[in-house]
Structure formats: C-alpha cells, structure tokens
C-alpha positions as CSV (number, residue, x, y, z in Angstrom):
1,M,-41.8,2.6,-12.7
2,E,-38.3,2.5,-11.2
3,Q,-35.3,1.8,-13.4
4,D,-31.7,1.2,-12.3
5,F,-29.1,3.8,-13.2
6,T,-26.7,3.0,-15.9
7,E,-23.1,2.6,-14.8
8,D,-22.3,6.2,-16.0
9,E,-25.3,7.6,-14.3
10,E,-24.6,5.8,-11.0
11,L,-21.0,7.1,-11.0
12,L,-22.2,10.7,-11.6
13,V,-24.8,10.5,-8.9
14,R,-22.5,8.8,-6.3
15,M,-19.7,11.3,-6.9
16,G,-21.9,14.2,-6.4
17,K,-23.7,12.7,-3.4
18,F,-20.4,11.7,-1.7
19,A,-18.8,15.1,-2.2
20,D,-21.8,16.9,-0.8
21,K,-22.2,14.5,2.1
22,T,-18.5,14.7,3.0
23,K,-18.7,18.5,3.0
24,R,-21.8,18.6,5.1
25,Y,-20.4,16.1,7.6
26,M,-17.1,18.0,7.9
27,R,-18.9,21.3,8.4
28,A,-21.2,19.8,11.1
29,F,-18.3,18.1,12.9
30,F,-15.6,20.8,12.7
31,G,-17.6,23.9,11.9
32,P,-18.4,25.0,15.5
33,F,-14.7,24.6,16.6
34,L,-13.5,26.5,13.5
35,E,-16.1,29.3,13.9
36,E,-15.3,29.7,17.6
37,K,-11.6,30.1,16.8
38,G,-12.1,32.3,13.7
39,L,-10.5,29.6,11.5
40,R,-11.4,28.4,8.1
41,P,-10.9,24.8,6.9
42,H,-7.9,25.8,4.7
43,H,-6.2,27.3,7.8
44,V,-6.0,23.9,9.4
45,S,-4.3,22.4,6.3
46,F,-1.6,25.1,6.6
47,M,-1.3,24.5,10.4
48,A,-0.8,20.8,9.7
49,C,1.9,21.5,7.1
50,I,3.7,24.0,9.3
51,H,3.5,21.7,12.3
52,R,4.8,18.7,10.3
53,Y,7.6,20.7,8.5
54,E,8.5,23.4,11.1
55,G,10.8,25.9,9.6
56,L,9.5,25.6,6.0
57,S,9.2,28.7,3.8
58,Q,6.1,29.9,2.1
59,K,7.6,28.6,-1.1
60,D,7.9,25.2,0.5
61,I,4.2,25.1,1.4
62,R,3.5,25.0,-2.4
63,N,4.9,21.4,-2.3
64,Y,2.1,20.3,-0.1
65,I,-0.8,22.7,-0.6
66,P,-1.9,23.5,-4.2
67,Y,-2.3,27.2,-3.8
68,D,-0.5,29.9,-5.8
69,K,2.2,32.1,-4.3
70,S,-0.3,35.0,-3.6
71,R,-2.9,32.8,-1.9
72,I,-0.2,31.1,0.3
73,S,1.1,34.5,1.3
74,T,-2.4,35.7,2.2
75,V,-3.2,32.6,4.3
76,V,0.1,32.8,6.1
77,H,-0.5,36.5,6.9
78,E,-4.0,35.6,8.2
79,L,-2.5,33.0,10.5
80,Q,0.2,35.4,11.7
81,A,-2.4,38.1,12.4
82,M,-4.3,35.5,14.6
83,G,-1.2,34.7,16.5
84,I,-1.1,31.1,15.3
85,V,2.0,31.2,13.1
86,E,5.2,33.1,13.4
87,N,8.1,33.7,11.1
88,R,11.4,32.8,12.9
89,A,13.6,34.2,10.1
90,S,14.4,37.8,9.2
91,G,14.3,39.7,6.0
92,R,12.8,38.1,2.9
93,N,13.4,34.6,4.2
94,T,10.7,32.7,6.0
95,S,11.0,30.0,8.6
96,L,7.4,29.3,9.7
97,A,6.4,27.7,12.9
98,L,3.3,27.4,15.0
99,T,3.2,29.7,18.1
100,P,2.2,28.2,21.4
101,L,-1.4,29.3,20.7
102,G,-1.1,27.7,17.2
103,Q,0.3,24.5,18.7
104,S,-2.6,24.3,21.2
105,E,-5.2,24.9,18.6
106,Y,-3.6,22.3,16.3
107,E,-3.5,19.7,19.1
108,T,-7.2,20.3,19.8
109,F,-8.0,19.8,16.1
110,V,-5.9,16.6,16.0
111,K,-7.9,15.2,18.9
112,M,-11.1,16.1,17.0
113,M,-9.7,14.5,13.9
114,R,-9.2,11.2,15.7
115,E,-12.8,11.2,16.8
116,F,-13.9,12.2,13.3
117,R,-11.9,9.2,11.8
118,E,-13.3,6.8,14.4
119,N,-16.8,7.8,13.6
120,L,-16.4,8.0,9.9
121,L,-14.4,4.8,9.5
122,A,-16.5,2.6,11.8
123,G,-17.0,-0.8,10.2
124,T,-13.9,-0.6,8.1
125,D,-10.4,-2.0,8.5
126,S,-6.9,-0.9,7.4
127,N,-7.3,-2.8,4.1
128,D,-10.4,-0.9,3.3
129,L,-8.7,2.4,4.1
130,E,-5.6,1.5,2.0
131,A,-7.9,0.6,-1.0
132,Y,-9.8,3.9,-0.6
133,Y,-6.5,5.9,-0.6
134,R,-5.3,4.0,-3.7
135,C,-8.5,4.7,-5.5
136,I,-8.6,8.3,-4.6
137,A,-5.0,8.7,-5.7
138,V,-5.7,7.2,-9.1
139,F,-8.9,9.3,-9.5
140,E,-6.9,12.5,-8.7
141,K,-4.1,11.5,-11.0
142,N,-6.6,10.9,-13.8
143,M,-8.4,14.1,-13.2
144,D,-5.1,16.1,-13.2
145,E,-4.2,14.5,-16.5
146,L,-7.6,15.2,-18.0
147,L,-7.6,18.8,-16.7
148,G,-4.0,19.4,-17.7
149,T,-3.1,20.3,-14.1
150,E,-0.8,18.9,-11.4
151,D,-1.5,18.9,-7.7
152,P,1.9,19.3,-6.0
153,G,0.5,18.1,-2.8
154,D,-0.5,14.7,-4.1
155,L,0.4,11.7,-1.9
156,P,2.2,8.8,-3.5
157,L,0.0,5.9,-4.9
C-alpha cells in the first residue's frame, strides 16, 4: 500500500536525493579530468577566484571561499607546489596569479563547465535558472541564520 509523502518528508527526501545526485554527477563528469591533473574540486574554486581577481591576497580569498586562514594557506601552497598558482609579491604580502600552466588548466575546466551546464540545464531557460539561484540564495541565508554562521562567499539575492 503506497502512501504519498507528507510535505516535510518530501522536502527531506528531495534535499538528500538532490545533494547526492549532484555530487555523483559532478564526480562522473569532472572526476577523470581532476584525477588526471592531480586536482581536487576545491582547487578549481580557488583557481576560479584567483583567475577572476588576479593579484588578490590569501586574506582576500576568504571573501569568496568560506575557508579559515589555515585552510586557505594550505590550498594555496598545494596549488603553488603543482605550479598552478604563483605569488607575485615578496615578503609577507601575497599577490596571487595563475601561472601559464594554471591558466591552461583553468581554461580547460571552463570549457568542460560549459558542456556541464548545457547538459545539466537542458530543457530550462534563463528564467528557470534565475528562480533556482534566488531559491538557493534564500535557502543558504536561512541555513546560515539557523546555524549561526555566515558564508562570506554568498552571492547576492
């Protein structure tokens, strides 16, 4: 005997299912590229931030990626060791930029991201995407308030 989920049950099931499916799809789509290059998903977020805001400091990264100072430093050092990011400043200052290798890897990832978007968003239009972004922003804001946290990398509503 099959019964419909209550509204609360359906929300719980859909949230879990969507999060799991999103992770699996991203791993299947991007995993081989990342593995081949020795990259992890969070490396690409840092590369995107450094590409977009060339010359930013490690402290500035905190405005876009919600990691603590120690974790940001670790990831930047990993990317430097791989030859993907360089510090163009001296002393304690940082002025981060992608190296030619980092730029090339990032451009490859951007091309893959376009294909990912086209596949994932097939059957939707710009209004659907804007509505999705607005909903996600509201959900994140509500979660931050409920958790007593703030994600400095939030995009505006």
